[in-house]
Each structure stands twice: as C-alpha cells, then as structure tokens.
C-alpha positions in Angstrom: 164.0 196.3 50.8 164.0 195.9 54.6 161.4 197.7 56.6 162.4 200.1 59.4 163.2 198.4 62.8 160.4 197.9 65.2 160.9 200.1 68.2 159.9 198.6 71.5 159.3 200.3 74.9 160.1 197.8 77.6 158.5 198.8 80.9 159.6 196.9 84.0 160.7 197.4 87.5 164.3 197.1 88.7 163.7 193.6 90.1 164.7 192.7 86.6 163.9 189.6 84.7 164.1 191.3 81.3 167.9 191.8 81.1 168.3 188.4 79.4 165.2 189.1 77.4 166.4 192.4 76.1 169.8 190.9 75.3 168.0 188.1 73.5 166.2 190.5 71.3 169.4 192.3 70.4 171.3 189.1 69.8 168.5 187.3 67.9 169.3 186.6 64.2 166.4 188.7 63.1 168.3 191.9 64.0 171.2 192.2 61.4 173.0 195.5 61.1 170.8 196.9 58.3 167.7 196.5 60.5 166.0 193.4 58.9 166.5 189.7 58.3 167.1 187.8 55.1 163.4 188.0 54.3 163.2 191.8 54.7 161.4 191.6 58.0 162.2 194.4 60.4 164.5 193.9 63.4 164.1 195.4 66.9 165.3 198.4 68.8 164.5 198.5 72.5 164.0 201.4 74.9 163.4 200.8 78.6 161.5 202.5 81.4 161.7 201.3 85.0 158.7 203.2 86.3 155.1 204.0 85.3 156.0 207.7 85.4 158.9 207.3 83.0 156.8 205.2 80.6 154.0 207.8 80.7 156.5 210.6 79.9 158.0 208.8 77.0 154.6 207.9 75.5 153.3 211.4 76.0 156.3 213.1 74.4 155.0 214.2 71.0 158.2 216.0 70.2 160.3 212.8 70.3 161.7 211.9 66.9 161.3 208.1 67.3 157.8 206.5 67.5 157.1 203.6 69.7 155.7 200.6 67.8 154.8 198.2 70.6 154.8 198.3 74.4 156.0 195.4 76.6 154.6 195.9 80.1 155.6 194.2 83.3 152.7 194.6 85.6 154.9 194.8 88.7 156.3 198.4 88.8 157.5 200.4 91.8 154.9 203.2 91.3 152.0 201.1 89.7 150.9 197.5 89.9 148.7 195.1 88.1 145.8 196.2 85.8 145.9 199.8 87.2 149.3 200.3 85.5 148.0 198.8 82.2 144.8 200.8 82.3 146.8 204.0 82.8 149.2 203.4 79.9 146.4 202.2 77.6 144.6 205.5 78.2 147.9 207.5 77.4 148.6 205.6 74.2 145.5 203.6 73.1 146.7 203.0 69.5 150.0 201.4 70.5 149.8 197.6 70.7 150.6 196.2 74.2 151.9 192.9 75.3 151.6 192.1 79.1 154.4 190.2 80.8 153.3 188.1 83.8 155.5 186.2 86.3 153.7 182.9 85.6 150.9 181.6 83.4 148.0 183.5 85.0 144.9 182.9 82.9 142.7 185.2 84.9 145.1 188.1 84.6 145.6 187.4 80.9 141.8 187.5 80.2 141.6 190.8 82.1 144.4 192.3 80.1 143.1 191.2 76.7 139.6 192.5 77.6 141.1 195.8 78.6 142.9 196.2 75.2 146.1 194.2 75.4 147.0 192.3 72.2 148.7 189.4 73.9 150.2 188.2 77.2 153.3 186.2 77.9 154.6 184.3 80.9 158.2 185.2 81.6 159.1 181.8 82.8 158.3 180.4 79.4 159.6 183.2 77.3 162.3 183.1 74.6 163.3 185.6 71.9 161.6 183.7 69.0 158.3 183.6 70.9 158.5 187.2 71.9 159.3 188.3 68.3 156.4 186.5 66.9 154.1 187.9 69.5 155.3 191.4 68.8 154.6 191.1 65.1 151.2 189.6 65.7 150.3 192.3 68.2 151.2 195.0 65.7 149.1 193.4 62.9 146.1 192.9 65.2 146.3 196.5 66.4 146.4 197.8 62.8 143.4 195.6 61.9 141.5 197.0 64.9 142.4 200.6 64.1 141.3 200.0 60.5 137.9 198.6 61.6 137.4 201.6 63.9 138.1 204.0 61.0 135.8 202.1 58.8 133.0 202.1 61.4 133.4 205.9 61.8 133.3 206.4 58.1 130.2 204.2 57.8 128.4 206.4 60.3 129.3 209.5 58.5 128.6 208.0 55.1 125.1 207.0 56.4 124.5 210.6 57.5 125.6 211.9 54.1 123.4 209.4 52.3 120.4 210.3 54.5 120.9 213.9 53.5 120.6 213.0 49.9 117.2 211.4 50.4 115.7 213.7 53.0 113.9 215.9 50.5 113.2 216.2 46.8 114.1 219.9 46.8 117.4 220.0 45.0 118.9 223.0 46.9 117.9 221.6 50.2 119.3 218.2 49.4 122.6 219.6 48.2 123.0 222.0 51.2 122.6 219.3 53.8 124.6 216.7 51.8 127.6 219.0 51.2 127.7 220.0 54.9 127.7 216.3 55.9 130.4 215.5 53.3 132.5 218.4 54.6 132.3 216.9 58.1 133.1 213.4 56.7 136.4 214.6 55.2 137.2 217.3 57.7 137.9 219.9 54.9 137.3 223.6 54.3 134.9 223.5 51.3 132.7 221.1 49.4 130.8 221.9 46.3 128.6 220.3 43.6 128.9 221.4 40.0 126.0 220.4 37.7 126.0 220.2 33.9 123.8 222.9 32.2 121.7 220.9 29.7 121.6 223.8 27.3 125.1 225.0 27.2 127.0 222.0 28.5 128.8 224.3 31.0 129.4 223.3 34.6 127.5 225.5 37.1 128.3 225.6 40.8 124.8 224.6 42.1 125.7 224.6 45.8 128.8 225.2 48.0 129.4 224.6 51.7 132.2 226.4 53.6 133.7 229.9 54.1 132.6 232.4 51.4 130.6 229.8 49.6 128.1 232.4 48.4 130.7 233.9 46.0 131.3 230.5 44.3 127.6 229.6 44.0 126.5 230.1 40.4 130.0 230.3 38.9 130.3 228.8 35.4 133.1 226.7 33.9 133.2 225.6 30.3 133.6 221.8 29.8 137.4 221.2 30.2 138.0 224.5 32.0 139.5 224.3 35.5 140.0 221.1 37.5 136.3 220.5 37.7 135.9 221.0 34.0 138.8 218.5 33.3 137.1 215.9 35.6 133.8 216.4 33.7 135.4 216.1 30.3 137.5 213.0 31.2 135.0 211.4 33.5 137.8 210.5 35.9 138.4 211.3 39.6 141.4 213.5 40.4 143.5 214.3 43.5 145.5 217.5 43.2 148.1 217.9 46.0 148.7 221.6 45.3 146.5 223.5 42.9 149.1 226.3 42.6 151.4 224.0 40.7 148.7 222.5 38.5 148.1 224.2 35.1 144.5 223.0 35.0 143.6 225.2 38.0 141.3 228.2 37.4 143.0 231.0 39.3 140.1 233.4 39.0 137.9 231.1 40.9 140.5 230.5 43.6 140.8 234.3 44.1 137.2 234.3 45.4 138.0 232.0 48.3 139.5 233.0 51.6 141.7 231.3 52.5 142.6 230.1 49.0 142.3 226.4 48.2 145.5 224.5 47.9 144.5 220.8 47.8 141.6 219.6 45.7 139.7 216.3 45.3 137.2 216.0 42.4 134.9 213.0 41.5 132.5 212.9 38.5 128.8 212.3 39.2 127.7 209.8 36.7 124.2 208.4 36.1 123.8 205.3 33.9 123.2 207.5 30.9 125.0 210.8 31.4 127.3 213.0 33.3 125.3 214.8 36.1 128.1 216.9 37.4 131.2 217.0 39.6 131.5 216.6 43.4 134.5 218.6 44.7 136.3 219.0 48.1 138.9 221.6 48.7 141.2 222.5 51.6 143.7 225.3 52.4 146.4 222.8 53.3 148.4 221.2 50.4 148.7 217.4 50.2 145.5 217.2 52.2 143.8 214.3 50.4 144.7 210.6 50.0 143.2 207.5 48.5 140.9 206.9 51.5 139.3 210.3 51.0 138.9 209.5 47.3 137.3 206.1 48.1 134.8 207.8 50.4 133.7 210.3 47.8 133.5 207.6 45.1 131.2 205.7 47.4 128.9 208.7 47.7 129.0 209.8 44.1 126.6 207.2 42.6 124.0 207.9 45.3 124.5 211.6 44.9 124.1 211.4 41.1 120.9 209.3 41.5 119.4 211.7 44.1 120.2 214.8 42.0 118.8 213.2 38.9 115.7 212.2 40.7 115.3 215.6 42.2 115.8 217.2 38.7 113.3 214.8 37.1 110.8 215.4 39.9 111.0 219.2 39.3 110.7 218.7 35.6 107.7 216.5 36.1 106.0 219.2 38.2 106.7 221.9 35.6 105.4 219.8 32.7 102.4 218.3 34.5 99.9 220.7 32.8 101.2 219.7 29.3 101.4 215.9 30.1 97.9 215.3 31.4 97.4 212.3 29.2 100.3 210.6 30.9 99.3 211.5 34.4 99.2 208.0 35.7 102.9 207.2 34.8 104.1 210.6 36.0 102.3 210.2 39.3 103.7 206.7 39.8 107.2 208.0 39.1 106.8 210.9 41.5 105.5 208.8 44.3 108.2 206.2 43.8 110.9 208.9 44.1 109.2 210.4 47.1 108.5 207.2 49.0 110.0 203.9 47.8 113.4 205.1 46.5 113.9 207.3 49.5 114.1 204.6 52.1 116.5 202.2 50.5 118.8 205.0 49.4 119.2 206.0 53.1 120.4 202.5 53.9 122.7 202.0 50.9 125.7 203.5 52.5 128.4 201.2 51.2 128.9 198.1 49.2 132.6 198.8 48.6 135.1 195.9 48.1 137.3 197.7 50.7 134.8 196.9 53.4 134.3 193.4 52.3 138.0 192.7 52.2 138.6 194.2 55.7 135.7 192.1 57.2 136.4 188.9 55.5 138.5 187.5 58.4 135.8 188.1 61.0 133.5 185.3 62.2 130.3 184.7 60.2 128.2 185.6 63.2 130.0 188.8 64.2 127.9 191.9 64.5 130.1 193.9 62.2 129.9 191.3 59.5 126.2 190.9 59.8 125.9 194.7 59.5 127.9 194.6 56.3 125.6 191.9 54.9 122.6 194.0 55.8 124.1 196.9 53.8 124.6 194.7 50.8 120.9 193.5 51.0 119.7 197.1 51.2 121.9 198.0 48.2 120.3 195.2 46.2 116.9 196.4 47.1 117.7 199.9 45.9 119.1 198.5 42.6 115.9 196.5 42.1 113.8 199.6 42.5 115.9 201.6 40.1 115.7 198.8 37.5 111.9 198.7 37.8 111.8 202.5 37.3 113.9 202.2 34.2 111.7 199.3 33.0 108.6 201.3 33.6 110.0 204.2 31.6 110.8 201.9 28.8 107.3 200.4 28.7 105.8 203.9 28.7 108.0 205.3 26.1 108.0 202.6 23.5 105.4 203.2 20.9 105.7 199.8 19.3 106.7 196.5 20.8 108.6 193.9 18.7 107.3 190.5 19.6 108.8 187.1 18.5 108.5 183.5 19.5 110.1 182.9 22.9 112.3 180.2 24.2 110.6 180.3 27.6 112.9 177.7 29.2 115.9 179.9 28.6 114.1 183.0 29.8 113.0 181.3 33.1 116.6 180.1 33.5 118.0 183.6 33.2 115.4 184.9 35.7 116.4 182.2 38.2 120.1 183.0 37.7 119.4 186.6 38.8 117.6 185.3 41.9 120.2 182.8 43.1 121.2 184.9 46.2 117.6 185.1 47.3 116.9 181.4 46.5 119.9 180.3 48.6 119.1 182.7 51.4 115.6 181.4 51.8 116.3 177.8 50.9 113.6 177.9 48.2 112.7 174.7 46.3 111.8 175.4 42.6 109.8 172.9 40.5 110.0 173.4 36.7 108.2 171.6 33.8 110.1 169.4 31.4 108.6 171.1 28.3 107.6 174.7 27.7 105.0 175.8 25.2 106.0 178.5 22.7 104.4 181.9 22.8 105.2 185.3 21.3 106.3 188.3 23.3 109.2 190.6 24.1 111.9 188.4 25.8 113.5 191.1 28.1 110.1 192.1 29.4 108.9 188.5 30.0 112.1 187.9 32.0 111.2 190.8 34.3 107.7 189.3 34.8 109.2 186.0 35.9 111.7 187.7 38.2 108.9 189.6 39.9 106.6 186.6 40.2 109.3 184.2 41.4 110.8 186.7 43.9 107.3 187.4 45.3 106.7 183.7 45.7 109.9 183.3 47.6 109.3 186.3 49.8 105.7 185.3 50.7 106.1 181.5 50.5 106.4 179.1 53.4 109.4 178.2 55.4 111.1 177.0 53.2 109.3 178.3 50.1 108.2 175.6 47.7 107.4 177.1 44.3 105.9 175.4 41.3 106.4 177.1 37.9 104.4 175.9 35.0 102.2 176.6 31.9 99.1 175.3 30.3 97.0 176.3 27.2 93.8 178.3 27.8 92.0 177.1 24.6 91.6 180.7 23.4 94.8 181.0 21.4 96.8 182.0 24.5 99.0 180.1 27.1 98.8 180.7 30.8 102.1 180.8 32.8 102.0 180.7 36.6 103.9 180.5 39.9 102.3 178.7 42.8 103.6 179.1 46.3 103.0 177.5 49.7 102.4 180.8 51.6 99.6 182.1 53.7 97.4 183.2 50.7 95.6 186.5 50.1 92.2 187.5 51.1 89.7 188.1 48.3 89.2 191.8 49.2 93.0 192.4 48.8 93.4 190.5 45.5 91.7 193.2 43.4 94.3 195.8 44.5 97.4 193.7 43.8 98.1 195.0 40.3 97.6 198.7 41.1 100.5 201.0 41.9 101.7 201.4 45.4 99.6 198.7 47.0 101.0 197.0 50.0 99.3 194.1 51.7 99.5 193.9 55.5 101.1 190.5 55.6 103.8 188.8 57.6 107.2 188.9 55.8 105.9 191.4 53.2 108.9 192.8 51.3 107.2 194.4 48.3 107.7 198.1 47.5 104.4 198.6 45.8 105.4 199.0 42.2 106.4 195.7 40.7 103.0 194.1 40.0 101.7 197.3 38.4 104.6 197.2 36.0 103.9 193.5 35.3 100.4 194.3 34.4 101.5 197.1 32.0 104.1 194.8 30.4 101.8 191.9 29.8 99.0 194.0 28.5 101.4 195.7 26.0 102.2 192.2 24.7 98.5 191.3 24.3 98.1 189.3 27.5 96.5 189.6 30.9 97.5 189.0 34.5 95.7 187.7 37.6 95.9 185.9 40.9 94.0 182.9 42.4 94.4 182.6 46.2 92.6 181.6 49.4 93.9 182.4 52.9 95.9 179.5 54.2 96.3 177.8 50.8 99.0 179.7 49.0 98.7 181.8 45.9 98.9 181.3 42.1 100.0 184.4 40.1 99.6 184.0 36.4 100.0 185.8 33.1 98.9 184.9 29.6 100.6 185.5 26.2 99.5 184.8 22.7 100.5 181.5 21.0 102.1 181.7 17.6 100.8 179.8 14.6 102.0 176.2 14.6 103.8 176.4 18.0 106.6 174.0 18.9 107.4 173.2 22.5 110.7 174.3 23.9 112.8 172.4 26.5 114.7 173.8 29.4 118.4 174.4 28.7 120.7 171.5 29.3 122.5 171.8 32.6 
C-alpha cells in the first residue's frame, strides 16, 4: 500500500529558478496518480510561497488541513535574505526538515545552514529531480531520527528523576509519594497510583495515589481479579485501556470517587523475582490517552519500583522484628545497611537499559556523547544487578541450615565464572593465566562459583594496566587445598588487610570499585563449607587472595574444559 504523498513547501523569490524544478517534481516518475511509485514510496505535492511572510503564515496556520512535510528554502527572498530568513523559519517550525537551495556550491553557507538546523543544502545549478527527491526523503528520515533522540533524552531525564525518587528514602510512604508525582509529570497525566498486595488477604490496596482527590482512593481495596488493577495483578500482564467506560473489567464504584472521572488507563504489574508486589497505574480524563511509548516508560520503571518497594517493606519488617531476631543481628544489620547505602546509589543511576534506547543509538558514532551515556547507564545497571545478586546470595547462605557438599570440577566452575566476567575482562584488557590441572575438593558448586567471581573481578578492578591475573591452586598438607588469585596491582597495606573480610569495608585506593559487601559474603560462604579465607599483600607488589576447601578421600585431578 502506497504511503501518503510528501507535501513540500517551496519558498523562493519571484526571480525564479524553481519553475523547472517544480515541474520536474510533478513530472518525475515517482509521482503516479495514486500518490506513490511502483515500490510504494510516496510521491510529492508542492505548495509555493514567494515571500518570507507568506511562508511564515502557512507554517503558523494550525487550522490548515494539510501538513507540511519538508521545506525547500531559497535564501534570496524579497523580504528576507540569507541565514536570517532560515533562522526565522526554523524558529517558526523547528520540527519540519529543511533543505536550503543556494545559487552555487557555497560550502561556507552550507555549513552555516546545517549547523543552524538544516538537514541538507543543494546547489541549484547542479540540481535535478532525482537528486532533490533523494535529498527530501533523507531529510525527513534524519529529522525523524533527531526528534526521536530528543524525545528519548527528555524521557531519560524524567526517568532518572523518577528513579531517584525511589531511592531517596526507605520510608515507603515517602518513597511512593515522590515517585508517583514524578511519574505523573513524566507521562503528563491526571492520576498515578500504586496498589500493593496485602500479604494476608491477597487483596490489592491502594497504598498511595497522586493527583486530584487522591485521598479518596488511598486505602481502597480490590480483590484479586476485581477491576482493571485486579485483572493486571491476576494475569501479570500490562494493559492499556483506551476508554474504561466501555471495558467490562472497570470498577465503576472506584471511578465515581474521582473528579473528573478517569477515561483512559495504563496498568503495569510490579514484579520481584519471587512474587507480585503490586500494580503501578496511570489514569487520565481523556480517552485514548496512552500509547506504546507510555507503556514502555512505565515498564522501564516497574522493576526498579518493585525492588525499591520490596526493600522498603523488608527494611520496615526488619525493624519491627529486631527485638525477636537478636541472634541474627549481624545479618540483619548488613542487609539494612546495604539497602540504605549500597543499593541506593546504583538504583539512582539505573534509569534505563531498554533495547529501545540501544536500537535508536546504534547508528551513532562510538565516541558520541549520547552513546557513551547509554553505555554508562548499562554499566550502572550491571552494578545494581551484582549487588542484588549478592544480597540474594547472602540471604541463601544465612537461611540454609545444611549445606550439601560434593566433589567439585573446579575447572568447569572457574570457566563459568570467567564467562560471567567476559564484559569486564574485555573492557579492561585483562590477561588470565590458568593451571593445566585442578585438584579436586568438596564444596557447594554455586557458592564456589560466586567466590571465584568476586576474587577475579576484584583482581581485574584493582590490578595493573592492563591487569595480569594468575589463578591457581596448591595443597596445604593439612587435608585442604588452597585456591588463589594473584594480581599485579598496587597491593594493600598491612593495617587494611585485617578489615577486608568484614562488612562494608572500603579501602581508600585508586580505582576502587567495591561496594563493601562481597568479601564478607565470601568469608561466610567458605566458612560454611569448612574452609577459610585470607590475603597476602605488600604495597607495590600486588595481592594474593585465597580460600581453602577440604580435599575428598582419594582425590583425582580435574582438567579445564576443552575449548
């Protein structure tokens, strides 16, 4: 099916060189009667304006029933000349792509025009209909790409503010109040609300609402499956409702409390890795208000919101139960401090890692500021994921009463750890040296893999430039085997080494990237498996981090997996 014709506003003085040009556009084969060529590409329709004033009036006429798709501008007009005419029309219609027509190939004027916002320039003495048609289409495509990038940049700023609101406090009501207000601004809608699952009844309860008459909605209950929010909670699926008055799932009693009543609704489930946390909802009094872009924005916020809400709830629960859980005080304090300090900062920077952004920026140069910013966002997201994984690992270590140990294929375990660290290894240009044969020990394979990930990533972070890391093992002669990583970094002072394996210790070093929790988890893991941890280091001579594990009866060496 052919696309609609491209409508051109041709702005030139009466001295007139574009008569043949205009006729060429009309006669050109890409303008058949139905408005497109044999390939479905659109043809052209041309309007003209012979003065700057006439062009301004046409571009400013919002009531006109035909849009202008592209502007062809002759810089020699009776009432405006040169770049002044371009600057004026660009201010009137900044989002319409513009092609500047010059009498001759004037490079200086072309550079000025492109810098000021023109998509292209053409010399009239070298112009033909084919060249002009191609330039028009490219100009429209480039303008669309520029507009899309500007929209994404605006959305990223607003997403960042909304994400900051989620991590500004551990008080749930305060977090939600600020977050919902920022989300309302992001979407430009009347009302936003968060419905949380009541753990006892399974009902959805409106925990917080932002917008007109929000106080009458706060505390309202919906059974699972009741209303649009209940449907989203039950199905675990996002939903756009163009007009709630025509949707049988809508809960009319709730709508009666709002003034003006909601017509359009957008709902997204808040999901943690283990459960449904609740539903994030946006409403507006105008029907057909929401689109796929709005949905994508809320879906970007939803995982962070679910994590922040879960963390705030867990923090509150930890405070209430502190008197009854005195025996586990160390773990609870570690978790509370992690939520309060380490998880807070990376969450503020994890504003987007959406494929939408990656696809839109893929065509930009590698060294562009926008692309570098997107890469930084991805790095911050990985950091947040690492912290969350460590928190989950810590919880698993604390909760498991018994640890099932078995002989380990250490070569395979180290290989899996290295696979997880490929982006970091490539980024730093790290060189890894491995032994040809690994001794067999007993332990819990998933935990041992986490130990290696921590040790190797620390060696890369704190190693030289580039990091050179030796990974190896040797028997201790006491029924255990010692495994180690040795780096070529700056080393660690003796007074700092004793604090390395305690929670929330940060060493004041160049290039320090640690968030203060990993080595304390390593110590807990290894000790639960019957081993010990330690470090050997001197300033200026690098560091050796090691752990020991018991050897099984009659051990047999294992080999690294075949490449």
